N, C-alpha and C positions, 0 to 999 in steps of 0.2 A: 490566439492566446499569446501573451507576451513570452518572450524567450526565457525570462527568469522563472516564470511559472512552469513552463515545460521542463526546464532543467531541474527544478525542485521535484516535480513528479517523478522524473526519470531517476534522480539520485535516490529518492526514497524507495522506488521500486527495486533498485539494486541491493538494498539492505534486506530485502525479503527473499532473496535467493540463497541457496546453499553457499556458504562462504569458502569456496575452493581456493581463492586467491587471497584470502585475508579480507579484513574489513577496514583497516586503518584509513586507507585512501578513500574508499567509497563513503565512509562516515564523514571524513573531512569535507568531501565534496557536498554531501547532503547538508552539513552544518552551514557551509558557506552559501549555498544556493538558498537555503531557508532564511538566512540572515537578511536577504533582500526580499524574498517572497512572503515570508511569514515569521517575523522575528521571535515571537513567543515559542514557535515550534523549534526554531534553531536553538534557543536556550535549553529547552527540554532535551533535545537530542545530544547536547554536550555531555550529559550524564552517560549516555550510551558510548560516546566517544572515549570517555575516561575509562569505562569498563573494558572496551576493546583494546585500548592501549596497554593494559596490564594482563590480558588474558592470552595464553598460548593458542596458536592456530588450531591444534587438535581439540582443545577444549571448546573453542568457538564452534567448530564443526559438530561436536557432540551435543553442545547446548542447542544449536539450531534444530537438529534432528529430534532431540528429546522434547523441545518446546512445541514444534509445529507438526511433526509427522505422526499420523495415526492417532491423533487426539482430537476428537470431534469439536470440542468447544474452542480449540485454538487453531483449527485448520485454516489455511489461508485461501480457501476457495470461496469467493463471494457468493456464487450461486448456491452452494451448500447451505450457507447461513441464511439465505433468503428463502430457499425453496425445499431444502432437504433433498432426499433422493426421489424427486418426483419428476413428472413430465415437464413441469415448468422449469426445472433446473436444466434439463436437456435443451429446451428452447432458449434459455439464457446462454448456454454454452454456444449454441449456433450463432446467436446474435453477436456474442463477444468475438468469436472466431471471424465473423464477417467484418467487425470493426477493426480487428487487428490487421486483417488483409487490406481493407480499404485505406487504412492509415499508414500502411507500409511498415508495420511493426512485425519483426520476425518472432515467431513463437519459439520458446525454448522448450525444455522437457516438461514444463508444467502445463496443466489444463488451461484452456482459454479464460476460465473464470478466476484464475489465480489472482490474488491481490496485486502482485507485481505487474501482471498484464493490465489489470484494471487501471492502475495508476498511469501506466504508459499510454493507454487509450485516452484517459482523462486529460493528460498533458497535451495531447494533439487534437482533441475533439473540438468541433465547431463551438463557438461561444454560445450559441443558442441551445446546444445539446448538453454541454458540460454540466450545468447546474443540476439537471434532472439526473444524470448518471451519478454525480457526486452525492447528492442528497437522498435519492431514492434507492440507490443500490449500494454504492461503496460505503458510505457513512454508516448505515445500519449494520453492515457486516463488520466494519471496524469496531464498532461499539461492542458487538458480541465477542469478537476476538479479544478485545481489551479485558472484558469481564473474565474470560478464561485465564489470561495472563496475570490478572490481579490475584487470582486464587493461589498461584505458585510464586508470586513476587518475582516475576521474570525480569531479567535485565533488558529484554526486548520491549518492555512496557513504554519507555520513552520514545521508541521508534513509532509505536502505534499512537502515542499521544501526539507526536509531531504530525503524523498523517491525519489524525482527527482535526487538529488545529488547522491544517492546510485545507481540508475539506470544508470546514465551517466557514472559510472565506467565501464559499459559494452562496452562503445564506445572505450575504450582503451584496451579492451580485445584482446588477440591475436587470438581469435576465430572470424571468419568472420560471418556476418549476412547472413542468407540464402536469396538469391535473390528471388524476387517474380515477 
């Protein structure tokens, strides 16, 4: 995968973690990396950058928690959106933990199926595996999370729009999606 795409995936992943150190610099990095990898996503993300620039740190922390924690339709766990609380989600967690390990990605306090982990894996995944992961797992979850964010008119919606835009670039990849 080109370095610009890997950087874009990792920059977006950083925006989906609790903002303990602020978001101004990570958002600027995401906007810059997406300007090369997916310009429409970069433009959409500028709205979030403007919001972050005028919002105090403690408000950003509270907003993140209120937006994503303990709210089923806005949860950031890919496996939950794909499988609910079933055995299949457990199997997905095991697969994601293995991919994190195999790709040298250090897990943080989030579960292996957290969208931030999924983006990190996607950014480092083999070119033949990436379209399947992007289009069959991550994109459907992102669409569901976006639907939840639209209900509350969340300032995080441009972040998910940017992620969706980046994921849709896999539709035009010359790699075919694995049939299921």
